[in-house]
C-alpha positions as CSV (number, residue, x, y, z in Angstrom):
1,M,0.1,0.4,0.0
2,S,1.3,3.5,-0.7
3,K,1.4,6.2,1.2
4,R,0.1,9.6,0.0
5,Y,1.5,12.6,0.8
6,T,0.9,16.5,1.1
7,A,1.3,18.2,-1.5
8,A,3.2,21.1,1.5
9,F,5.5,17.5,2.4
10,K,6.8,17.3,-0.9
11,R,7.4,20.6,-1.7
12,D,9.7,20.9,1.5
13,A,11.0,17.8,0.5
14,V,12.4,18.9,-3.0
15,T,13.4,22.0,-1.4
16,L,15.5,20.0,1.6
17,V,17.0,17.3,-1.3
18,R,18.0,20.9,-3.4
19,S,19.8,22.5,-0.5
20,S,21.5,19.6,0.6
21,T,25.0,19.6,-0.4
22,H,26.2,17.5,2.0
23,R,24.1,14.6,1.9
24,N,22.7,12.3,-0.9
25,V,18.5,12.2,-1.9
26,T,19.0,8.3,-0.5
27,E,19.8,9.5,2.9
28,I,17.4,12.5,2.9
29,A,14.3,10.1,1.9
30,R,16.0,7.8,4.5
31,K,15.5,10.6,7.2
32,L,11.9,11.7,6.1
33,G,11.0,8.2,5.8
34,V,10.1,8.1,2.5
35,S,11.1,6.0,-0.4
36,P,14.1,7.0,-2.3
37,E,12.7,6.3,-5.6
38,G,9.8,9.0,-4.5
39,L,11.6,11.5,-3.4
40,R,14.2,11.2,-6.8
41,G,10.3,11.4,-8.5
42,W,9.8,14.2,-7.1
43,V,12.7,15.9,-7.7
44,K,12.6,15.6,-11.4
45,Q,9.0,16.8,-11.4
46,G,9.7,19.6,-9.7
47,R,13.1,20.4,-12.7
48,T,10.1,19.5,-15.0
49,N,7.5,21.5,-13.5
50,R,10.1,24.8,-13.0
51,A,11.0,24.5,-16.4
52,E,14.5,23.0,-16.0
53,G,13.7,19.4,-17.3
54,R,13.2,17.9,-20.4
55,P,11.0,20.1,-23.0
56,D,9.5,17.2,-23.7
57,K,8.0,16.2,-20.2
58,L,4.8,17.6,-18.8
59,T,4.5,20.2,-15.8
60,G,1.7,18.7,-13.3
61,A,-0.4,22.4,-14.2
62,E,-0.2,20.5,-17.9
63,R,-1.1,16.9,-16.4
64,G,-4.0,18.2,-15.1
65,I,-2.9,17.6,-11.6
66,S,-3.2,20.2,-9.4
67,P,-1.2,20.8,-5.9
68,A,-4.0,19.6,-3.8
69,D,-4.5,16.6,-5.1
70,G,-0.8,15.6,-4.2
71,A,1.0,16.2,-7.5
72,A,4.7,16.7,-7.4
73,V,6.4,20.0,-7.1
């Protein structure tokens, strides 16, 4: 069974990954109690949403997912 996380939790987790210079995604995921793969996905979607990702990837808004629905940040 998968857990659902709030948009705020995901946003904070992505911010923590982006600001961390001494810990990798796996360490941060372990500390937060989430899967490393899930956290990597949130970081990747966050890059896309900020137009830092690949141009062929859709943002959460383009996919029709709002932050209230638990979309990655």
